[in-house]
A tleap script that builds the chain and sets N, CA, C and O, in Angstrom:
source leaprc.protein.ff14SB
mol = sequence {
  NMET LYS SER ILE ALA PHE ILE SER LEU LEU
  PHE THR PHE VAL THR LEU SER GLY CYS ASP
  ALA LEU LYS LYS THR SER ASN THR THR GLY
  GLY VAL PHE SER LEU ASN GLY GLN TRP GLU
  LEU THR SER ASN THR PRO GLU ASN THR LEU
  ILE GLY SER LYS VAL THR VAL ALA PRO PHE
  ILE SER GLU ALA ARG PHE ASN THR ILE ALA
  ASN ASN THR GLN CYS PHE ARG ASP ASN ASP
  ILE LYS TRP LYS ASN ILE ALA THR ASN ASN
  ASN GLY GLY PHE LEU LEU ASN ASN LEU LEU
  SER SER CYS SER THR GLY SER LEU ASN TYR
  GLN PRO ALA THR ILE THR VAL VAL ASN THR
  ASN GLU ILE ARG LEU ALA GLY ARG ASN VAL
  ASN GLY GLN ASP ASN ASN GLN THR TRP LYS
  ARG VAL THR CPRO
}
set mol.1.N position { 103.496 127.018 118.266 }
set mol.1.CA position { 103.987 127.952 117.292 }
set mol.1.C position { 104.832 127.240 116.235 }
set mol.1.O position { 104.771 127.583 115.054 }
set mol.2.N position { 105.631 126.238 116.665 }
set mol.2.CA position { 106.452 125.496 115.719 }
set mol.2.C position { 105.578 124.714 114.744 }
set mol.2.O position { 105.923 124.583 113.570 }
set mol.3.N position { 104.447 124.193 115.226 }
set mol.3.CA position { 103.579 123.414 114.331 }
set mol.3.C position { 102.947 124.304 113.272 }
set mol.3.O position { 102.764 123.856 112.140 }
set mol.4.N position { 102.611 125.529 113.593 }
set mol.4.CA position { 102.041 126.454 112.608 }
set mol.4.C position { 103.094 126.789 111.549 }
set mol.4.O position { 102.793 126.838 110.356 }
set mol.5.N position { 104.332 127.020 111.998 }
set mol.5.CA position { 105.411 127.317 111.056 }
set mol.5.C position { 105.672 126.114 110.156 }
set mol.5.O position { 105.897 126.280 108.958 }
set mol.6.N position { 105.644 124.898 110.720 }
set mol.6.CA position { 105.855 123.683 109.933 }
set mol.6.C position { 104.747 123.506 108.889 }
set mol.6.O position { 105.029 123.213 107.727 }
set mol.7.N position { 103.511 123.680 109.294 }
set mol.7.CA position { 102.371 123.538 108.378 }
set mol.7.C position { 102.457 124.584 107.269 }
set mol.7.O position { 102.185 124.281 106.107 }
set mol.8.N position { 102.831 125.802 107.619 }
set mol.8.CA position { 102.982 126.856 106.623 }
set mol.8.C position { 104.088 126.510 105.630 }
set mol.8.O position { 103.921 126.703 104.426 }
set mol.9.N position { 105.209 126.005 106.122 }
set mol.9.CA position { 106.319 125.605 105.266 }
set mol.9.C position { 105.906 124.448 104.371 }
set mol.9.O position { 106.221 124.450 103.181 }
set mol.10.N position { 105.211 123.466 104.913 }
set mol.10.CA position { 104.741 122.319 104.142 }
set mol.10.C position { 103.778 122.762 103.044 }
set mol.10.O position { 103.893 122.306 101.907 }
set mol.11.N position { 102.839 123.634 103.363 }
set mol.11.CA position { 101.885 124.145 102.384 }
set mol.11.C position { 102.611 124.870 101.248 }
set mol.11.O position { 102.275 124.688 100.077 }
set mol.12.N position { 103.602 125.688 101.594 }
set mol.12.CA position { 104.370 126.414 100.588 }
set mol.12.C position { 105.110 125.447 99.678 }
set mol.12.O position { 105.130 125.641 98.462 }
set mol.13.N position { 105.716 124.411 100.240 }
set mol.13.CA position { 106.451 123.420 99.450 }
set mol.13.C position { 105.518 122.696 98.479 }
set mol.13.O position { 105.843 122.552 97.301 }
set mol.14.N position { 104.373 122.245 98.961 }
set mol.14.CA position { 103.411 121.533 98.122 }
set mol.14.C position { 102.893 122.443 97.020 }
set mol.14.O position { 102.763 122.009 95.876 }
set mol.15.N position { 102.598 123.680 97.341 }
set mol.15.CA position { 102.090 124.630 96.356 }
set mol.15.C position { 103.125 124.895 95.274 }
set mol.15.O position { 102.788 124.921 94.090 }
set mol.16.N position { 104.374 125.092 95.663 }
set mol.16.CA position { 105.418 125.386 94.697 }
set mol.16.C position { 105.821 124.165 93.893 }
set mol.16.O position { 106.267 124.303 92.754 }
set mol.17.N position { 105.678 122.980 94.454 }
set mol.17.CA position { 106.051 121.759 93.749 }
set mol.17.C position { 105.100 121.472 92.611 }
set mol.17.O position { 105.516 120.978 91.563 }
set mol.18.N position { 103.822 121.776 92.804 }
set mol.18.CA position { 102.833 121.537 91.753 }
set mol.18.C position { 102.483 120.075 91.636 }
set mol.18.O position { 103.082 119.222 92.290 }
set mol.19.N position { 101.539 119.804 90.821 }
set mol.19.CA position { 101.056 118.460 90.593 }
set mol.19.C position { 101.877 117.804 89.480 }
set mol.19.O position { 102.147 118.443 88.463 }
set mol.20.N position { 102.281 116.535 89.654 }
set mol.20.CA position { 103.065 115.838 88.645 }
set mol.20.C position { 102.356 115.791 87.302 }
set mol.20.O position { 102.999 115.957 86.265 }
set mol.21.N position { 101.052 115.568 87.295 }
set mol.21.CA position { 100.312 115.492 86.026 }
set mol.21.C position { 100.353 116.820 85.286 }
set mol.21.O position { 100.453 116.836 84.059 }
set mol.22.N position { 100.279 117.922 86.000 }
set mol.22.CA position { 100.357 119.222 85.345 }
set mol.22.C position { 101.743 119.429 84.768 }
set mol.22.O position { 101.879 119.983 83.678 }
set mol.23.N position { 102.778 118.994 85.479 }
set mol.23.CA position { 104.138 119.143 84.989 }
set mol.23.C position { 104.363 118.353 83.711 }
set mol.23.O position { 105.187 118.749 82.886 }
set mol.24.N position { 103.651 117.247 83.527 }
set mol.24.CA position { 103.837 116.432 82.337 }
set mol.24.C position { 103.471 117.180 81.067 }
set mol.24.O position { 104.070 116.938 80.019 }
set mol.25.N position { 102.508 118.077 81.134 }
set mol.25.CA position { 102.115 118.822 79.942 }
set mol.25.C position { 102.655 120.245 79.948 }
set mol.25.O position { 102.294 121.052 79.091 }
set mol.26.N position { 103.516 120.555 80.906 }
set mol.26.CA position { 104.171 121.854 80.972 }
set mol.26.C position { 105.660 121.627 81.039 }
set mol.26.O position { 106.124 120.776 81.797 }
set mol.27.N position { 106.414 122.369 80.261 }
set mol.27.CA position { 107.852 122.212 80.268 }
set mol.27.C position { 108.471 123.574 80.509 }
set mol.27.O position { 108.187 124.534 79.794 }
set mol.28.N position { 109.309 123.648 81.510 }
set mol.28.CA position { 109.883 124.937 81.875 }
set mol.28.C position { 111.322 125.087 81.409 }
set mol.28.O position { 112.003 126.024 81.825 }
set mol.29.N position { 111.801 124.186 80.555 }
set mol.29.CA position { 113.156 124.311 80.047 }
set mol.29.C position { 113.252 125.543 79.161 }
set mol.29.O position { 112.562 125.627 78.145 }
set mol.30.N position { 114.077 126.475 79.520 }
set mol.30.CA position { 114.262 127.686 78.725 }
set mol.30.C position { 113.093 128.653 78.804 }
set mol.30.O position { 112.975 129.531 77.948 }
set mol.31.N position { 112.244 128.528 79.779 }
set mol.31.CA position { 111.079 129.399 79.908 }
set mol.31.C position { 109.842 128.554 80.119 }
set mol.31.O position { 109.896 127.327 80.041 }
set mol.32.N position { 108.752 129.199 80.381 }
set mol.32.CA position { 107.526 128.463 80.659 }
set mol.32.C position { 106.792 128.177 79.349 }
set mol.32.O position { 106.466 129.098 78.599 }
set mol.33.N position { 106.538 126.916 79.083 }
set mol.33.CA position { 105.749 126.508 77.926 }
set mol.33.C position { 104.751 125.472 78.397 }
set mol.33.O position { 105.100 124.541 79.123 }
set mol.34.N position { 103.524 125.637 77.984 }
set mol.34.CA position { 102.495 124.665 78.321 }
set mol.34.C position { 101.874 124.125 77.047 }
set mol.34.O position { 101.517 124.883 76.146 }
set mol.35.N position { 101.751 122.826 76.982 }
set mol.35.CA position { 101.098 122.162 75.861 }
set mol.35.C position { 99.583 122.233 75.996 }
set mol.35.O position { 98.854 121.957 75.043 }
set mol.36.N position { 99.117 122.602 77.171 }
set mol.36.CA position { 97.673 122.664 77.423 }
set mol.36.C position { 96.996 123.621 76.452 }
set mol.36.O position { 97.548 124.665 76.104 }
set mol.37.N position { 95.797 123.253 76.019 }
set mol.37.CA position { 95.021 124.076 75.101 }
set mol.37.C position { 94.652 123.305 73.858 }
set mol.37.O position { 94.743 122.078 73.822 }
set mol.38.N position { 94.228 124.039 72.827 }
set mol.38.CA position { 93.775 123.418 71.589 }
set mol.38.C position { 94.821 123.619 70.491 }
set mol.38.O position { 95.397 124.698 70.353 }
set mol.39.N position { 95.055 122.550 69.706 }
set mol.39.CA position { 96.045 122.566 68.630 }
set mol.39.C position { 95.407 122.088 67.336 }
set mol.39.O position { 94.596 121.162 67.339 }
set mol.40.N position { 95.783 122.733 66.215 }
set mol.40.CA position { 95.274 122.341 64.894 }
set mol.40.C position { 96.426 121.837 64.030 }
set mol.40.O position { 97.487 122.457 63.967 }
set mol.41.N position { 96.203 120.706 63.368 }
set mol.41.CA position { 97.215 120.126 62.487 }
set mol.41.C position { 97.261 120.918 61.182 }
set mol.41.O position { 96.250 121.039 60.490 }
set mol.42.N position { 98.443 121.462 60.844 }
set mol.42.CA position { 98.583 122.268 59.631 }
set mol.42.C position { 99.443 121.586 58.570 }
set mol.42.O position { 99.405 121.973 57.402 }
set mol.43.N position { 100.219 120.573 58.963 }
set mol.43.CA position { 101.063 119.850 58.009 }
set mol.43.C position { 101.265 118.432 58.531 }
set mol.43.O position { 101.494 118.224 59.723 }
set mol.44.N position { 101.178 117.459 57.624 }
set mol.44.CA position { 101.338 116.055 57.995 }
set mol.44.C position { 101.987 115.327 56.822 }
set mol.44.O position { 101.315 114.984 55.850 }
set mol.45.N position { 103.287 115.095 56.915 }
set mol.45.CA position { 103.989 114.433 55.814 }
set mol.45.C position { 104.484 113.061 56.247 }
set mol.45.O position { 104.935 112.902 57.381 }
set mol.46.N position { 104.409 112.076 55.375 }
set mol.46.CA position { 104.185 112.195 53.947 }
set mol.46.C position { 102.724 112.040 53.493 }
set mol.46.O position { 102.443 112.263 52.316 }
set mol.47.N position { 101.789 111.671 54.371 }
set mol.47.CA position { 100.449 111.309 53.881 }
set mol.47.C position { 99.441 112.447 53.714 }
set mol.47.O position { 98.432 112.259 53.035 }
set mol.48.N position { 99.671 113.598 54.297 }
set mol.48.CA position { 98.759 114.744 54.161 }
set mol.48.C position { 97.324 114.448 54.585 }
set mol.48.O position { 96.390 114.984 53.989 }
set mol.49.N position { 97.130 113.619 55.585 }
set mol.49.CA position { 95.802 113.356 56.132 }
set mol.49.C position { 95.612 114.158 57.410 }
set mol.49.O position { 96.580 114.622 58.011 }
set mol.50.N position { 94.389 114.314 57.812 }
set mol.50.CA position { 93.998 114.965 59.061 }
set mol.50.C position { 94.285 116.464 59.118 }
set mol.50.O position { 94.100 117.078 60.169 }
set mol.51.N position { 94.733 117.069 58.017 }
set mol.51.CA position { 94.999 118.512 58.007 }
set mol.51.C position { 93.705 119.236 58.389 }
set mol.51.O position { 92.653 118.991 57.798 }
set mol.52.N position { 93.787 120.124 59.375 }
set mol.52.CA position { 92.615 120.846 59.869 }
set mol.52.C position { 91.989 120.206 61.097 }
set mol.52.O position { 91.096 120.791 61.709 }
set mol.53.N position { 92.445 119.008 61.468 }
set mol.53.CA position { 91.939 118.358 62.687 }
set mol.53.C position { 92.447 119.105 63.905 }
set mol.53.O position { 93.512 119.721 63.870 }
set mol.54.N position { 91.673 119.047 64.988 }
set mol.54.CA position { 92.051 119.738 66.222 }
set mol.54.C position { 92.012 118.772 67.398 }
set mol.54.O position { 91.148 117.900 67.489 }
set mol.55.N position { 92.978 118.958 68.296 }
set mol.55.CA position { 93.010 118.212 69.557 }
set mol.55.C position { 93.042 119.214 70.700 }
set mol.55.O position { 93.458 120.360 70.530 }
set mol.56.N position { 92.599 118.767 71.858 }
set mol.56.CA position { 92.678 119.578 73.064 }
set mol.56.C position { 93.491 118.825 74.101 }
set mol.56.O position { 93.193 117.679 74.438 }
set mol.57.N position { 94.531 119.497 74.603 }
set mol.57.CA position { 95.347 118.958 75.688 }
set mol.57.C position { 94.811 119.554 76.974 }
set mol.57.O position { 94.811 120.772 77.155 }
set mol.58.N position { 94.355 118.690 77.863 }
set mol.58.CA position { 93.778 119.145 79.126 }
set mol.58.C position { 94.799 118.979 80.247 }
set mol.58.O position { 95.532 117.990 80.275 }
set mol.59.N position { 94.854 119.932 81.164 }
set mol.59.CA position { 95.774 119.789 82.298 }
set mol.59.C position { 95.378 118.601 83.165 }
set mol.59.O position { 94.209 118.220 83.218 }
set mol.60.N position { 96.333 118.037 83.822 }
set mol.60.CA position { 96.190 116.975 84.816 }
set mol.60.C position { 95.998 115.578 84.246 }
set mol.60.O position { 96.164 114.613 84.991 }
set mol.61.N position { 95.652 115.408 82.950 }
set mol.61.CA position { 95.419 114.050 82.456 }
set mol.61.C position { 96.452 113.581 81.442 }
set mol.61.O position { 96.406 112.420 81.035 }
set mol.62.N position { 97.363 114.411 81.025 }
set mol.62.CA position { 98.477 114.048 80.145 }
set mol.62.C position { 98.034 113.377 78.859 }
set mol.62.O position { 98.629 112.389 78.429 }
set mol.63.N position { 96.980 113.919 78.240 }
set mol.63.CA position { 96.524 113.380 76.970 }
set mol.63.C position { 95.869 114.473 76.139 }
set mol.63.O position { 95.480 115.522 76.652 }
set mol.64.N position { 95.757 114.201 74.841 }
set mol.64.CA position { 95.084 115.114 73.909 }
set mol.64.C position { 93.996 114.334 73.183 }
set mol.64.O position { 94.244 113.262 72.632 }
set mol.65.N position { 92.788 114.889 73.191 }
set mol.65.CA position { 91.654 114.238 72.520 }
set mol.65.C position { 91.248 115.037 71.291 }
set mol.65.O position { 91.314 116.266 71.269 }
set mol.66.N position { 90.821 114.290 70.260 }
set mol.66.CA position { 90.257 114.949 69.084 }
set mol.66.C position { 88.976 115.660 69.475 }
set mol.66.O position { 88.162 115.124 70.228 }
set mol.67.N position { 88.798 116.873 68.961 }
set mol.67.CA position { 87.500 117.526 69.070 }
set mol.67.C position { 86.993 117.948 67.698 }
set mol.67.O position { 85.818 118.284 67.551 }
set mol.68.N position { 87.857 117.936 66.697 }
set mol.68.CA position { 87.480 118.143 65.301 }
set mol.68.C position { 88.349 117.221 64.459 }
set mol.68.O position { 89.566 117.177 64.639 }
set mol.69.N position { 87.730 116.486 63.538 }
set mol.69.CA position { 88.497 115.591 62.679 }
set mol.69.C position { 88.215 115.961 61.222 }
set mol.69.O position { 87.061 116.051 60.804 }
set mol.70.N position { 89.291 116.174 60.457 }
set mol.70.CA position { 89.171 116.527 59.042 }
set mol.70.C position { 90.036 115.563 58.222 }
set mol.70.O position { 91.024 115.029 58.724 }
set mol.71.N position { 89.660 115.347 56.963 }
set mol.71.CA position { 90.454 114.525 56.042 }
set mol.71.C position { 90.854 113.200 56.692 }
set mol.71.O position { 92.030 112.835 56.708 }
set mol.72.N position { 89.873 112.493 57.221 }
set mol.72.CA position { 90.083 111.315 58.047 }
set mol.72.C position { 90.081 110.037 57.216 }
set mol.72.O position { 89.038 109.632 56.703 }
set mol.73.N position { 91.251 109.394 57.080 }
set mol.73.CA position { 91.328 108.110 56.381 }
set mol.73.C position { 91.779 106.985 57.310 }
set mol.73.O position { 91.957 105.853 56.863 }
set mol.74.N position { 91.964 107.281 58.593 }
set mol.74.CA position { 92.432 106.267 59.542 }
set mol.74.C position { 91.388 105.910 60.595 }
set mol.74.O position { 91.729 105.440 61.681 }
set mol.75.N position { 90.121 106.136 60.272 }
set mol.75.CA position { 89.001 105.702 61.128 }
set mol.75.C position { 88.965 106.373 62.497 }
set mol.75.O position { 88.413 105.805 63.439 }
set mol.76.N position { 89.544 107.573 62.630 }
set mol.76.CA position { 89.491 108.261 63.911 }
set mol.76.C position { 88.056 108.651 64.225 }
set mol.76.O position { 87.253 108.907 63.328 }
set mol.77.N position { 87.751 108.690 65.512 }
set mol.77.CA position { 86.411 109.064 65.972 }
set mol.77.C position { 86.529 110.278 66.887 }
set mol.77.O position { 87.552 110.495 67.536 }
set mol.78.N position { 85.438 111.073 66.920 }
set mol.78.CA position { 85.410 112.190 67.863 }
set mol.78.C position { 85.738 111.671 69.253 }
set mol.78.O position { 85.262 110.615 69.669 }
set mol.79.N position { 86.547 112.422 69.948 }
set mol.79.CA position { 86.917 112.134 71.324 }
set mol.79.C position { 87.956 111.014 71.476 }
set mol.79.O position { 88.288 110.651 72.605 }
set mol.80.N position { 88.481 110.452 70.365 }
set mol.80.CA position { 89.607 109.513 70.483 }
set mol.80.C position { 90.780 110.239 71.129 }
set mol.80.O position { 90.961 111.440 70.928 }
set mol.81.N position { 91.564 109.517 71.892 }
set mol.81.CA position { 92.779 110.084 72.488 }
set mol.81.C position { 93.881 110.020 71.432 }
set mol.81.O position { 94.389 108.941 71.128 }
set mol.82.N position { 94.248 111.168 70.876 }
set mol.82.CA position { 95.285 111.236 69.837 }
set mol.82.C position { 96.676 111.085 70.440 }
set mol.82.O position { 97.504 110.338 69.918 }
set mol.83.N position { 96.937 111.795 71.539 }
set mol.83.CA position { 98.226 111.691 72.230 }
set mol.83.C position { 97.961 111.240 73.652 }
set mol.83.O position { 97.108 111.810 74.333 }
set mol.84.N position { 98.677 110.226 74.112 }
set mol.84.CA position { 98.527 109.804 75.504 }
set mol.84.C position { 99.902 109.628 76.131 }
set mol.84.O position { 100.918 109.546 75.441 }
set mol.85.N position { 99.904 109.574 77.453 }
set mol.85.CA position { 101.145 109.433 78.232 }
set mol.85.C position { 102.139 110.550 77.930 }
set mol.85.O position { 103.339 110.304 77.805 }
set mol.86.N position { 101.640 111.766 77.814 }
set mol.86.CA position { 102.502 112.921 77.529 }
set mol.86.C position { 103.400 113.178 78.734 }
set mol.86.O position { 102.935 113.247 79.872 }
set mol.87.N position { 104.697 113.317 78.461 }
set mol.87.CA position { 105.664 113.611 79.524 }
set mol.87.C position { 106.750 114.520 78.963 }
set mol.87.O position { 107.118 114.401 77.794 }
set mol.88.N position { 107.254 115.407 79.774 }
set mol.88.CA position { 108.334 116.293 79.328 }
set mol.88.C position { 109.615 115.494 79.154 }
set mol.88.O position { 109.818 114.464 79.797 }
set mol.89.N position { 110.482 115.994 78.261 }
set mol.89.CA position { 111.806 115.392 78.131 }
set mol.89.C position { 112.860 116.426 78.511 }
set mol.89.O position { 112.530 117.571 78.820 }
set mol.90.N position { 114.101 116.028 78.489 }
set mol.90.CA position { 115.182 116.921 78.923 }
set mol.90.C position { 115.579 117.938 77.861 }
set mol.90.O position { 116.416 118.803 78.121 }
set mol.91.N position { 114.993 117.849 76.670 }
set mol.91.CA position { 115.358 118.756 75.580 }
set mol.91.C position { 114.377 119.902 75.419 }
set mol.91.O position { 114.440 120.624 74.423 }
set mol.92.N position { 113.470 120.090 76.373 }
set mol.92.CA position { 112.498 121.161 76.281 }
set mol.92.C position { 111.260 120.792 75.484 }
set mol.92.O position { 110.446 121.658 75.163 }
set mol.93.N position { 111.110 119.520 75.163 }
set mol.93.CA position { 109.957 119.040 74.405 }
set mol.93.C position { 109.180 118.007 75.189 }
set mol.93.O position { 109.169 118.021 76.419 }
set mol.94.N position { 108.531 117.111 74.467 }
set mol.94.CA position { 107.655 116.131 75.097 }
set mol.94.C position { 107.793 114.766 74.427 }
set mol.94.O position { 108.081 114.670 73.234 }
set mol.95.N position { 107.586 113.727 75.206 }
set mol.95.CA position { 107.478 112.358 74.718 }
set mol.95.C position { 106.029 111.944 74.881 }
set mol.95.O position { 105.367 112.371 75.827 }
set mol.96.N position { 105.520 111.107 73.961 }
set mol.96.CA position { 104.125 110.679 74.049 }
set mol.96.C position { 103.913 109.451 73.191 }
set mol.96.O position { 104.813 109.010 72.476 }
set mol.97.N position { 102.708 108.904 73.270 }
set mol.97.CA position { 102.265 107.852 72.367 }
set mol.97.C position { 101.218 108.472 71.457 }
set mol.97.O position { 100.230 109.040 71.923 }
set mol.98.N position { 101.445 108.355 70.146 }
set mol.98.CA position { 100.629 109.001 69.120 }
set mol.98.C position { 99.713 107.966 68.468 }
set mol.98.O position { 100.182 106.931 67.993 }
set mol.99.N position { 98.410 108.245 68.445 }
set mol.99.CA position { 97.444 107.345 67.815 }
set mol.99.C position { 97.580 107.431 66.299 }
set mol.99.O position { 97.461 108.505 65.710 }
set mol.100.N position { 97.833 106.268 65.672 }
set mol.100.CA position { 97.998 106.231 64.222 }
set mol.100.C position { 96.726 105.804 63.506 }
set mol.100.O position { 96.453 106.259 62.395 }
set mol.101.N position { 95.950 104.935 64.137 }
set mol.101.CA position { 94.759 104.425 63.473 }
set mol.101.C position { 93.783 103.867 64.491 }
set mol.101.O position { 94.180 103.311 65.515 }
set mol.102.N position { 92.501 104.023 64.196 }
set mol.102.CA position { 91.443 103.425 65.010 }
set mol.102.C position { 90.688 102.361 64.216 }
set mol.102.O position { 89.619 101.917 64.634 }
set mol.103.N position { 91.241 101.950 63.070 }
set mol.103.CA position { 90.534 101.023 62.182 }
set mol.103.C position { 90.444 99.609 62.742 }
set mol.103.O position { 89.484 98.899 62.444 }
set mol.104.N position { 91.406 99.185 63.537 }
set mol.104.CA position { 91.382 97.834 64.096 }
set mol.104.C position { 90.327 97.739 65.181 }
set mol.104.O position { 90.232 98.605 66.051 }
set mol.105.N position { 89.550 96.697 65.123 }
set mol.105.CA position { 88.599 96.485 66.212 }
set mol.105.C position { 89.337 95.769 67.332 }
set mol.105.O position { 90.071 94.810 67.093 }
set mol.106.N position { 89.145 96.224 68.506 }
set mol.106.CA position { 89.773 95.593 69.652 }
set mol.106.C position { 90.977 96.330 70.201 }
set mol.106.O position { 91.197 96.326 71.412 }
set mol.107.N position { 91.770 96.969 69.334 }
set mol.107.CA position { 92.912 97.714 69.863 }
set mol.107.C position { 93.221 98.902 68.961 }
set mol.107.O position { 92.982 98.870 67.754 }
set mol.108.N position { 93.750 99.937 69.571 }
set mol.108.CA position { 94.138 101.139 68.843 }
set mol.108.C position { 95.634 101.068 68.574 }
set mol.108.O position { 96.379 100.484 69.361 }
set mol.109.N position { 96.076 101.656 67.475 }
set mol.109.CA position { 97.469 101.600 67.075 }
set mol.109.C position { 98.193 102.870 67.530 }
set mol.109.O position { 98.068 103.919 66.898 }
set mol.110.N position { 98.950 102.773 68.627 }
set mol.110.CA position { 99.752 103.882 69.145 }
set mol.110.C position { 101.226 103.598 68.901 }
set mol.110.O position { 101.669 102.453 68.985 }
set mol.111.N position { 101.982 104.649 68.599 }
set mol.111.CA position { 103.427 104.550 68.439 }
set mol.111.C position { 104.096 105.708 69.178 }
set mol.111.O position { 103.523 106.793 69.273 }
set mol.112.N position { 105.308 105.487 69.703 }
set mol.112.CA position { 106.024 106.565 70.386 }
set mol.112.C position { 106.334 107.718 69.431 }
set mol.112.O position { 106.584 107.499 68.246 }
set mol.113.N position { 106.316 108.933 69.948 }
set mol.113.CA position { 106.634 110.131 69.166 }
set mol.113.C position { 107.212 111.186 70.098 }
set mol.113.O position { 107.123 111.078 71.321 }
set mol.114.N position { 107.801 112.198 69.498 }
set mol.114.CA position { 108.329 113.324 70.268 }
set mol.114.C position { 107.750 114.623 69.726 }
set mol.114.O position { 107.458 114.743 68.536 }
set mol.115.N position { 107.593 115.583 70.613 }
set mol.115.CA position { 107.162 116.918 70.223 }
set mol.115.C position { 108.299 117.873 70.527 }
set mol.115.O position { 108.857 117.875 71.625 }
set mol.116.N position { 108.632 118.683 69.535 }
set mol.116.CA position { 109.609 119.754 69.681 }
set mol.116.C position { 108.855 121.077 69.659 }
set mol.116.O position { 108.003 121.305 68.800 }
set mol.117.N position { 109.174 121.930 70.596 }
set mol.117.CA position { 108.524 123.239 70.668 }
set mol.117.C position { 109.256 124.196 69.735 }
set mol.117.O position { 110.452 124.436 69.900 }
set mol.118.N position { 108.539 124.741 68.757 }
set mol.118.CA position { 109.108 125.733 67.843 }
set mol.118.C position { 108.994 127.109 68.489 }
set mol.118.O position { 109.969 127.855 68.566 }
set mol.119.N position { 107.798 127.429 68.949 }
set mol.119.CA position { 107.552 128.657 69.698 }
set mol.119.C position { 106.255 128.454 70.486 }
set mol.119.O position { 105.696 127.357 70.485 }
set mol.120.N position { 105.787 129.478 71.141 }
set mol.120.CA position { 104.597 129.363 71.992 }
set mol.120.C position { 103.387 128.829 71.245 }
set mol.120.O position { 102.529 128.180 71.843 }
set mol.121.N position { 103.305 129.094 69.941 }
set mol.121.CA position { 102.115 128.735 69.174 }
set mol.121.C position { 102.341 127.689 68.097 }
set mol.121.O position { 101.462 127.464 67.265 }
set mol.122.N position { 103.510 127.041 68.095 }
set mol.122.CA position { 103.785 126.017 67.088 }
set mol.122.C position { 104.633 124.904 67.679 }
set mol.122.O position { 105.613 125.148 68.383 }
set mol.123.N position { 104.226 123.660 67.373 }
set mol.123.CA position { 104.981 122.481 67.790 }
set mol.123.C position { 105.150 121.559 66.590 }
set mol.123.O position { 104.386 121.628 65.627 }
set mol.124.N position { 106.155 120.700 66.659 }
set mol.124.CA position { 106.379 119.704 65.607 }
set mol.124.C position { 106.449 118.331 66.253 }
set mol.124.O position { 107.186 118.110 67.214 }
set mol.125.N position { 105.664 117.417 65.705 }
set mol.125.CA position { 105.641 116.046 66.187 }
set mol.125.C position { 106.405 115.180 65.195 }
set mol.125.O position { 106.195 115.285 63.987 }
set mol.126.N position { 107.293 114.324 65.698 }
set mol.126.CA position { 108.044 113.381 64.860 }
set mol.126.C position { 107.810 111.979 65.386 }
set mol.126.O position { 107.947 111.717 66.581 }
set mol.127.N position { 107.456 111.085 64.483 }
set mol.127.CA position { 107.217 109.690 64.841 }
set mol.127.C position { 107.166 108.844 63.587 }
set mol.127.O position { 107.867 109.120 62.613 }
set mol.128.N position { 106.337 107.815 63.611 }
set mol.128.CA position { 106.147 106.919 62.466 }
set mol.128.C position { 104.681 106.929 62.059 }
set mol.128.O position { 103.807 107.202 62.882 }
set mol.129.N position { 104.406 106.629 60.784 }
set mol.129.CA position { 103.022 106.515 60.339 }
set mol.129.C position { 102.613 105.040 60.297 }
set mol.129.O position { 103.389 104.174 60.703 }
set mol.130.N position { 101.415 104.748 59.816 }
set mol.130.CA position { 100.911 103.364 59.809 }
set mol.130.C position { 101.730 102.453 58.914 }
set mol.130.O position { 101.689 101.235 59.085 }
set mol.131.N position { 102.483 103.013 57.951 }
set mol.131.CA position { 103.338 102.216 57.062 }
set mol.131.C position { 104.772 102.090 57.573 }
set mol.131.O position { 105.621 101.515 56.893 }
set mol.132.N position { 105.048 102.625 58.771 }
set mol.132.CA position { 106.389 102.554 59.343 }
set mol.132.C position { 107.343 103.615 58.832 }
set mol.132.O position { 108.530 103.583 59.156 }
set mol.133.N position { 106.846 104.565 58.031 }
set mol.133.CA position { 107.676 105.648 57.515 }
set mol.133.C position { 107.805 106.755 58.555 }
set mol.133.O position { 106.968 106.885 59.448 }
set mol.134.N position { 108.872 107.553 58.426 }
set mol.134.CA position { 108.983 108.749 59.265 }
set mol.134.C position { 107.785 109.635 59.002 }
set mol.134.O position { 107.377 109.821 57.856 }
set mol.135.N position { 107.225 110.179 60.062 }
set mol.135.CA position { 106.061 111.056 59.965 }
set mol.135.C position { 106.375 112.344 60.702 }
set mol.135.O position { 106.814 112.317 61.852 }
set mol.136.N position { 106.149 113.472 60.042 }
set mol.136.CA position { 106.393 114.785 60.643 }
set mol.136.C position { 105.129 115.618 60.546 }
set mol.136.O position { 104.546 115.766 59.472 }
set mol.137.N position { 104.716 116.157 61.675 }
set mol.137.CA position { 103.494 116.952 61.741 }
set mol.137.C position { 103.800 118.313 62.356 }
set mol.137.O position { 104.629 118.434 63.257 }
set mol.138.N position { 103.118 119.324 61.853 }
set mol.138.CA position { 103.189 120.657 62.440 }
set mol.138.C position { 101.807 120.987 62.990 }
set mol.138.O position { 100.801 120.852 62.295 }
set mol.139.N position { 101.773 121.420 64.246 }
set mol.139.CA position { 100.532 121.792 64.926 }
set mol.139.C position { 100.641 123.244 65.357 }
set mol.139.O position { 101.675 123.668 65.872 }
set mol.140.N position { 99.580 124.002 65.148 }
set mol.140.CA position { 99.520 125.413 65.578 }
set mol.140.C position { 98.479 125.559 66.681 }
set mol.140.O position { 97.407 124.955 66.635 }
set mol.141.N position { 98.816 126.366 67.659 }
set mol.141.CA position { 97.889 126.614 68.770 }
set mol.141.C position { 96.676 127.389 68.258 }
set mol.141.O position { 96.818 128.352 67.505 }
set mol.142.N position { 95.492 126.965 68.671 }
set mol.142.CA position { 94.250 127.649 68.327 }
set mol.142.C position { 93.973 128.626 69.459 }
set mol.142.O position { 93.843 128.233 70.618 }
set mol.143.N position { 93.885 129.895 69.110 }
set mol.143.CA position { 93.604 130.904 70.127 }
set mol.143.C position { 92.146 131.303 70.051 }
set mol.143.O position { 91.591 131.461 68.963 }
set mol.144.N position { 91.524 131.465 71.213 }
set mol.144.CA position { 90.096 131.811 71.222 }
set mol.144.C position { 89.820 133.194 70.675 }
set mol.144.O position { 88.665 133.618 70.623 }
savepdb mol mol.pdb
quit
């Protein structure tokens, strides 16, 4: 009887703990927010490229891949990983590596960036662009 109670308790703990990879794209600071889903770039300063591009953040893999690319001047390709190593931070947002360019053969140009949650359907990414300037992007959730 004790072993059944132990197994039941263990199962409950594992279920409530969740998977670490899922937690990386979900942040529960101040309420439940999930980065999972499709996002469209609506503003990109200072260069105004990629407006209208879409990425999909999939649960369990902590990355976002392009599924639509618009106004592309940085050699991005369909299915490139735009954001990788997504992890929650203590401020209710996310840390990640943001793909800046796919033009180099042999290696992709990623730079650290942060995502701030504006609301359930809007996020802001802050990082650097290919010229080393501050880069600010606004992404809106695409609803089916």
